[in-house]
N, C-alpha and C positions, 0 to 999 in steps of 0.2 A: 585630551583626546575625547573623553566622554562628552565634554561640553560642546566640542566641535561637531561630534556626531549628532548630538541632540539638536543642534541648530540646523544641521542638514536634514534631519528627519522632520523638523518643524517646517522647513521650506518646502519639503515634499508633500506635506499634509494636504494642501489644496488639491493636488493631483490625485492623491489617494481618495479624498472625499468624492471627487468627480468620478473616479473609477468605481467607487462603491455605489453611487447613484446610478451609473450606467449599468452596473451589474444587477441592481434591483429592478431596473426597467426591463431587463432581459429575462426577468423571472427568477433570478437567483434569490435564495432566502436571506433575510436580514441576519447580520452577525450578532450573536448574543454575548452577554456577560462582559460588559465594559469594565466592571470592577476587576474581574480576573485578568483582563488584558492590560490593566494598569498595575498589576502585581499584587492586588489585594486577595485575601483568602484566609483559610485556616492556618494558624501558626502551630508548627509541630515542635514537640519536645526534641532536644538534641539527641542524636544517636551516633555512636562511634563509627559505624559502618553504614552510612546512608548513601545509596546511589540514586541519583536522579536521572531517569531515562527520558530523553525528549524525543517523542515521536510526533511527526507533523500531523498526519491524518490516519485514515482507516488502514491503509496498506502497511504503514510503519507500525501501527498499534498491533496488527495481527502478526507482523514479522517477529516481534520480541516475546511472543508467548513462552517459548522454551527458555529463552534467556532469563526472563523473570523467574521462572521456576529454578533454574540453575543458580542464580544469585541468591534466591531465598534459601536454598539448600546450603549455601556457603555462609549463611547467617548475616546477609545484608538486609537492611531495611530498604525496600524498593519503593520509590515514588515515581509514578508515571505522569509526565506532563505532556499536554497535547495542544496543538494550535487550533484546529478546526472544530466546528460544532459536531459534525458527524463523527470525527475521530474521538472527541471527548465522550460522546454517547457510547461508542463501541468500547472504549477503554474502561468505562464504568461497568459495562456488561461483563467484561473479561476479568477485571482486576480489583474492583472496588471492595469486594468481600474480604480480601486479605491485604490490600495495599492502598495507599493514598493515591488518588487520582486528582489532578489539578490542571488548571489552564496555564499555558505558557504565555507570558506577557509580551507586549510590544518591547522593542529593544531600546526604549528610552532609558537613560541612566537611572532615574529615580525609580522606575518600575522594576528594573532588574535588581537594584539594591534591595527594594522592599521584598521582592520575590525570594531572593537568596536569604534574606534575614529571617523570613518566616519558615522556609523549607529546610534550611541548614544542611545542605548536602556536603558530604566529605569527598565525593567524586561525581562527575557528570559524564553521561554517555550521550552523545548526539547521534541519533539514528539516521543513517544515510546522508550525513554531511549537511545539516542545517546550521550553517555558520553565521553567527550574529556578532559583530565587532564589540559592542558594549558588553554583552554577556561574557565573552571570552576575555576581554580586557579587564573587567572588574574581577572575574574569577582569578586571573593571573595575580592581581594585587592582593587578593584574599588568600592566595596560595591554595585554591581549589583546583585540582587537576581536571582537565576536560579532555576526553578522548572521543574519537569518532568510531562509531560502531556500524558495521555493515555498510561502509562508505560506498557511495555511488556518485560519480560525476561524469555524466554523459557528455558527448561532444557539444551538444546544444547548450547545456548548462556551463560547460567549461568556457565557451566563447563569451557568455554573459559575464562570468567571473573575471575574465581577462580584461573586460572593459573598465573594471574598477580595481584592477590588481594593485594599483598604487596605494589603495586604501586597505585592501585585504591581505597583502603580503605579510604584514606584521601580525595580523590576526591569525593566519595559518601557522606562522612560526611559533605562536604561543600555545598551540595545542600540544598537550603532553604526549599523546600517541595517536596515530591515525591508522585504523584498520580498514582496508579497502577490499572490494569484492573481486576486482580483476587487476591485472598488470596495467592495462590501459588507464583505468581510473587512478591507479597509484601514480602513474607518470604525470597525469594532469595535475594532481595535487602537489607533487614535488615542484612542478613548474610554477605553481602559484605561491611557493614558499613553504610548503609543508615539510616538516622533518619527522624523523622516527616513523616513517611510513612502512606499513607491512601489508602484504596481500594475504588475506585470511579466508577468502571465499564469501559466499552469500548464505545467510541464515534461512532464506526462503526454501532452500532444499530441505533443511531440517524440519521445517514446520509442516511438510507434506505428510499427511496421514495415509499410510499404505493400507487401505481397507476397501472392502467392496460395498460398504454402506456407512451411514452416519446417523446418529440418533436424531430423530425428528423428520427424517426423509419421508417415511411412509405417511406420517401425519400431514406433511406438506402436500403430497400427492392426493390424499383424500380430501383435504380442504379445497384444493383447486379443481377437484374432479377430473384429474388427469386419467385418461384411459390407458391402463397398463397393457392392453392388447395391441396398441398402436405404437410405432416408433416415436420417441420423444427427442427432439433436438433442443438442447439448452444452450443459449447464447449469453455469456456472462460479460458484464462491464461494457454494455453496448452503448452506441450513440444513435441519434435519430437517423443519420444517413444509413446506418447499418440496418435499421429496422426495415427500411424500404428494400434493401438488398436481400435480407433474409426472407421476407414475405414472398419475394419473387423467386427465391432459390429452393424453398422447401417443397418436396413432393406432396401431392394432394392427400396421400394416405398418412402423412406424418404430422405430428403435433409440434408446436413451437412454443418454448418458454423463453422470454427475454427478461434479463435483469439489468436495467440501465445503470450506467456508471454513477450518475449523480441524482440525488433526490429531486432536484428541480426539473429533471427530464421525465419524471414519472407520469405526470398528467398528459404530456404530449405523446408519450409512448402508448398510453391507454387508448388515445384517440386513433393512433396509427394502427394498433393491433386489433381494434374493435371488429367484431365482438370478441371480447376476451374476459376471462375470469381473473380478477385482480386480487392479490393476496390480502390487501387491507380493506377490501370491500366484502360485504356479506352477500351481495347479489351473485347468483350463479346461473349459468345457462349452458346449453350444449354447444361446445366450441372446440376448436383445435389450437387456439392461441391463449397464452397465459402470461401474466405480468407479475414478476416478483418485485414489488415496490417496497421492500424492507432492506435494512442494513444488517448484515451478519448471518444471512440464511443461504448465501450462494452455494456453500458446500453441500447443503441438503439437496439443492436443485441438481448440482453436478452428480451426486450419488444416484439420482433417478434417471440420468440421461442415457440414451443409446449412443448419441454423438454430442460432443461439446464443441462449440465454436467460441473462440476467444475474441472479445470485442475490442474496440479501439485499434484494431489492426487492419480493418478494411475501410477505414476512414482516415482523413488526414490528421491523425493523432500519433501516439508513439507506443501503442501496444499495451497489453496487460499481462499479468502473471499467469502462465499456463500450467504451473506445476501441480496444483492440487487436483485439477480435473484429471490429469494423467495419473496421479497417485491413486485415484479411485478406479483405475483400470479402464478409463474411457478413451475410445479413439477420439483424438482431438485435432481440430483444424485451426490454423492461425493464418492471418493475412500477411501481406508484405511489409506493413508499417509497424516495426517492432523496435524502434531505436532505443527505448528505455530498457529493453530486455534482450538485446541482440545476442549477447554472449550465451545467456541461458537458452534462448531459442535455438541458436546454432548448435549447441551441444545436444539438444534433444533431437533436432532434425538429423544431424550427423549420426546419431545413435539409433535412428529408425523409430523414435518414439513420438514424433510429432509431424503432422502433415501440414506443410506450408503451401499456400496457393494464392493466386490473384483473385480479385472479386469476379472477374470474367469466368474463372474456372470453378467457382464455389459450388454452383448447382451440380456440376458434373462430379465433383469430389464427394458431395453428400450422397448423391445417387449411388456412386461406386461403393461407398462404405456400407450403405444400407443393404446392398446386395452381396457383400463379400465378408462373411463372418471371419474367414481366415485372415484377411487383411486387418480387420478390427482387432483380433486377438494378438496379432503380431505387433501392431502399434502399441497396444496396452502393455504387453510383456517387455518390449524394448524400452518403453518410456519409464517403467518402474526400475529397470536395471540402471538406466542413466541416473535417476534420482538417488538410488541407493549408493551409487559410486561417488556422488558429489556431497553426501551428507557429512557433518562433523564440524561445521564452522561455528556453531553456537558455543561450544566449549572453548574454542579459541578466543572468541570475543569476551566470554566470561573471564578467562585468564588475563586478557588484556586489561580489563577493569581492575581485577585483583592486583595485578602488577603495578598499577598506577594509583592505588588507594594508599593514602598516608598511614 
């Protein structure tokens, strides 16, 4: 099976090369660390309780913060492996001081074998269902348990998996345990061949910091020269289409700070928001628009906001996580496109803690919130209540890992 998969991957390589060239032409950054992607890296000494947590990118890296602490307290040696360059950078910022952080390799048999040989995990946790056939097949032969943590399988992803279900059914059946966020996701996984599937909730509720501020927020405001006497609208994880909408929707007396979703969008955002003060630039001017072109500082911006707008929800994408903005007690607006977070969004909307609107109504809702302190306070209070009612999944996932550790 490993050989057949490797042949299939090799046959797909020309298409991947073409996709990579096309991506570079569109301005996306070059992918780094070919050695790491082929399984090479530091060889670790064996440990009787080593858990390998595979987080694809920044979102998953942030989601496992409390889980890493929980497992460390249970005397696990935690290794965090990440696929993307931005995710790897964020993982090093969060975990490298106390844990090993490494690159997750391509799913070629030789790369996976080399990777497992040098990392030597006793159990593996796949965050949000990143299922790779060679990884899981080789782990099954080596009797290394693989569990899914904080599993998510949206309708969009489920349809893609179904197209190759004849290949993946055996892969899903080999997973030792599968912890999913919702009943819907659990149903999707069972239909793809998953067994021992449990609904344990989402860890993103647990990672929300219920606080009125965060360390470094005031320094960020001072550096960007944000005027604290004027309202500040913070839009997180935005796309270029949304920058146009936001500029047209913000009242003249309000300030706008945008944090684009991807680094390759930063330069274009700077042009669209001009004149703006940019976090990574030393140039400063009197302006009402600001650009947060860094990774890992969005919480600081949310803590400064009078109103938060959640990006990728007013453009043809699939939404972003609104929980931390609400946890800071900020009145928060989200758009109609929230497919990747629909259960979480629905709970917050139903609980009165999140305002959802169309792009046509965005300006009206911003103006309403800026003029209605009572409405803002009610949104903040209800949102925090919903968050607190949903917390507790992290301990369940830690227990799932412990239950499946040899």
